[in-house]
C-alpha positions in Angstrom: -18.2 19.1 -36.5 -17.1 16.6 -33.9 -17.6 12.9 -34.4 -20.4 11.5 -32.3 -21.7 8.3 -30.9 -25.5 8.4 -30.5 -27.4 6.0 -28.1 -31.4 5.9 -27.7 -33.6 8.2 -29.5 -34.9 11.8 -28.9 -37.6 12.2 -26.3 -39.2 15.0 -24.4 -36.4 15.0 -22.3 -33.3 16.9 -23.4 -30.3 15.0 -24.8 -27.4 14.3 -22.7 -24.1 15.3 -24.1 -21.0 13.2 -22.7 -17.6 14.7 -23.2 -14.5 12.6 -22.5 -11.3 13.6 -20.7 -7.6 13.9 -22.0 -6.6 10.8 -24.2 -10.1 9.6 -24.2 -12.8 9.0 -26.8 -16.5 8.6 -27.1 -16.1 4.8 -27.1 -14.8 4.9 -23.5 -18.3 5.9 -22.5 -20.1 3.4 -24.5 -21.7 1.3 -21.6 -22.7 4.1 -19.3 -24.2 6.2 -22.5 -26.0 3.0 -23.3 -27.6 2.8 -19.8 -28.4 6.6 -19.6 -30.4 6.4 -22.8 -33.5 4.5 -21.5 -35.5 7.7 -21.5 -33.6 10.3 -23.7 -31.2 10.5 -26.4 -27.3 10.4 -25.2 -24.5 11.9 -27.5 -21.2 11.0 -26.9 -18.3 13.0 -28.7 -14.9 12.7 -29.7 -13.1 15.9 -28.8 -10.7 17.7 -31.2 -7.4 15.9 -31.8 -9.0 12.9 -30.3 -10.7 9.6 -31.8 -12.2 10.3 -35.1 -12.7 14.0 -34.7 -11.0 16.6 -36.8 -7.2 17.2 -35.9 -6.5 20.9 -35.5 -3.5 23.2 -34.6 -5.2 24.6 -31.5 -6.6 22.8 -28.2 -7.9 25.6 -26.1 -11.0 25.4 -23.8 -12.6 28.2 -25.8 -12.4 25.9 -29.0 -13.6 23.0 -27.2 -16.6 24.8 -25.7 -17.4 26.2 -29.4 -17.3 22.5 -30.6 -19.7 21.3 -28.1 -21.9 24.4 -28.7 -22.0 23.2 -32.3 -23.0 19.8 -31.3 -26.0 21.0 -28.9 -27.1 23.3 -31.9 -27.4 20.6 -34.2 -29.3 18.4 -31.7 -32.3 20.9 -30.6 -30.3 23.8 -29.1 -30.4 22.6 -25.3 -29.0 19.8 -23.5 -27.9 18.4 -20.2 -24.1 18.2 -20.2 -21.7 15.6 -18.7 -18.0 16.3 -18.8 -15.0 14.4 -17.1 -11.5 15.9 -16.5 -10.5 17.8 -19.4 -14.1 17.4 -20.8 -15.4 18.8 -17.4 -13.5 22.0 -17.8 -14.7 22.1 -21.4 -18.2 21.7 -20.2 -17.7 24.4 -17.7 -16.5 26.9 -19.9 -19.4 26.1 -22.3 -22.1 26.6 -19.5 -20.3 29.8 -18.5 -20.1 31.4 -22.1 -23.1 29.8 -23.6 -25.5 29.2 -20.6 -28.7 29.0 -22.8 -27.4 25.8 -24.3 -27.0 24.0 -20.9 -30.0 22.9 -18.8 -28.0 20.9 -16.2 -24.4 20.4 -15.8 -22.3 17.4 -14.3 -18.7 17.7 -13.8 -16.8 14.5 -13.0 -13.7 14.9 -10.8 -12.6 18.5 -12.1 -12.7 22.0 -10.8 -12.5 25.4 -12.2 -8.7 25.7 -11.3 -5.4 25.1 -12.4 -3.6 21.9 -12.0 0.0 20.6 -11.8 -0.2 17.2 -13.3 2.0 18.1 -16.3 4.9 15.7 -15.6 2.7 12.3 -15.8 0.7 13.6 -18.6 3.7 14.5 -20.7 5.4 11.3 -20.0 2.3 9.5 -21.3 2.6 11.6 -24.5 6.2 10.8 -24.7 5.8 7.0 -24.2 3.3 7.0 -27.0 5.4 9.1 -29.3 8.3 6.7 -28.6 6.4 3.5 -29.1 7.4 1.3 -32.2 4.3 0.7 -34.2 6.1 -1.1 -37.0 4.8 -4.9 -37.5 2.2 -4.5 -34.9 -0.9 -6.4 -35.1 -1.8 -7.5 -31.6 -2.8 -5.4 -28.8 -0.8 -7.8 -26.3 2.3 -6.9 -28.3 1.4 -3.1 -28.1 0.9 -3.4 -24.4 4.4 -5.2 -24.0 6.2 -2.4 -26.0 4.2 0.3 -23.8 5.1 -1.3 -20.7 8.6 0.0 -21.4 7.6 3.2 -20.5 4.5 2.9 -18.5 4.3 0.5 -15.5 0.6 0.8 -14.9 -1.5 -1.6 -16.5 -4.7 0.4 -15.9 -3.1 3.4 -17.7 -1.8 1.3 -20.7 -5.2 -0.2 -21.2 -6.7 3.3 -21.3 -4.1 4.7 -23.7 -4.2 1.7 -25.9 -8.1 2.1 -26.7 -6.7 5.1 -28.9 -4.5 2.9 -30.9 -5.9 2.0 -34.3 -4.4 -1.5 -35.0 -6.5 -1.8 -38.3 -4.8 1.3 -39.7 -1.9 0.4 -42.2 0.5 1.5 -40.5 -1.1 1.4 -37.0 -1.5 5.0 -35.7 -2.5 6.6 -32.4 -6.1 8.3 -32.9 -4.5 11.4 -30.7 -2.7 14.1 -32.3 0.2 13.7 -29.8 2.3 16.6 -31.2 -0.5 19.2 -30.7 -1.9 17.7 -27.3 2.0 17.8 -26.2 2.2 21.7 -27.3 -0.8 22.6 -25.6 -0.7 20.4 -22.5 -0.2 23.6 -20.5 -3.6 25.1 -21.7 -5.2 21.8 -20.8 -3.8 21.8 -17.3 -4.7 25.7 -16.9 -8.0 27.2 -16.3 -9.0 30.1 -18.7 -11.1 32.0 -16.1 -14.2 33.1 -18.2 -16.3 35.7 -17.1 -19.8 35.2 -16.0 -21.5 32.6 -13.8 -23.8 29.5 -14.4 -26.9 29.7 -12.2 -28.3 26.4 -13.5 -28.3 23.0 -11.4 -24.6 21.9 -11.3 -23.4 18.6 -9.9 -19.5 18.0 -9.2 -19.2 14.1 -8.9 -15.8 13.3 -7.6 -13.7 10.0 -6.5 -12.7 10.2 -2.7 -9.3 8.8 -3.6 -8.9 11.7 -6.1 -7.1 14.9 -5.5 -8.6 16.8 -8.2 -11.8 18.1 -6.0 -10.7 19.0 -2.5 -12.4 21.2 0.0 -10.2 23.9 -0.8 -11.3 24.1 -4.3 -15.1 24.6 -3.1 -14.8 28.7 -3.1 -13.8 28.4 -6.8 -16.7 26.4 -7.7 -19.3 28.3 -6.0 -18.0 31.6 -7.4 -19.0 30.4 -10.7 -21.4 27.7 -10.1 -23.3 29.1 -7.0 -26.2 26.4 -7.3 -23.4 23.5 -7.2 -23.9 20.3 -5.5 -21.4 17.5 -4.5 -21.5 13.8 -4.7 -18.5 11.7 -3.5 -17.9 8.3 -4.5 -16.1 5.9 -2.2 -13.7 3.7 -3.4 -12.9 5.8 -6.7 -10.1 7.9 -8.0 -9.8 10.4 -10.7 -11.5 7.7 -13.4 -14.5 7.2 -11.0 -17.0 6.4 -14.0 -14.5 3.3 -14.8 -13.8 2.5 -11.2 -17.3 2.7 -9.8 -19.4 2.7 -12.9 -22.9 1.8 -11.4 -22.6 4.3 -8.4 -21.3 7.1 -11.1 -24.3 6.1 -13.1 -26.7 6.1 -10.5 -25.6 9.8 -9.3 -25.8 11.2 -12.9 -29.4 9.7 -13.6 -30.7 10.8 -10.3 -29.5 14.4 -10.9 -30.7 14.6 -14.7 -33.9 12.9 -14.2 
């Protein structure tokens, strides 16, 4: 079973399941999860090979969707599901293959298509694999070491949330070897059969290139009741860049 962080308490509303993206974890969503838990239980997960969830030899969307199905089945059998990036694809596969488990679907900055962002993701994995973790106790020092390979302060801050400095020796809470081996699967779209005819909201950053007009036919093919909500001033990490606007869009949709 995936590691979960639970906010709020069960109510007459279905729980909200939050699924993070590549290199993320449940803790990335803590503030938003807490704010969305005023009228329902919110369950944020660590996906396989991330955070405190089990490390496995596979990392396919079929496996990720099955992981999510088990969490929903353990919490009443039906949920609203919010997934970002890789988590958005896992949530879409879940909705297409186990629609009875999903009441409403929210996909954050992702479409049911294959992407060509492999070089940047591979470079992040390589940087984490090369980083010297010996005699490391301070996050500021970890940031300095990671800066040798990654210029973006924002990216480093995000990745370093998955560095466990309390471990002896320090360790990444990411199965980097498996993620590297299956990066092509993460970027691809497995094209499962079926359609999800329930309500679906695609929230996207207007500065992102992940959900563009040319992807809408692919979205409507699988999610015929899809709605779209753009967020100005946001890129791919829209929930971190414009958290209140993102939270409001989700809260309004699942209300």
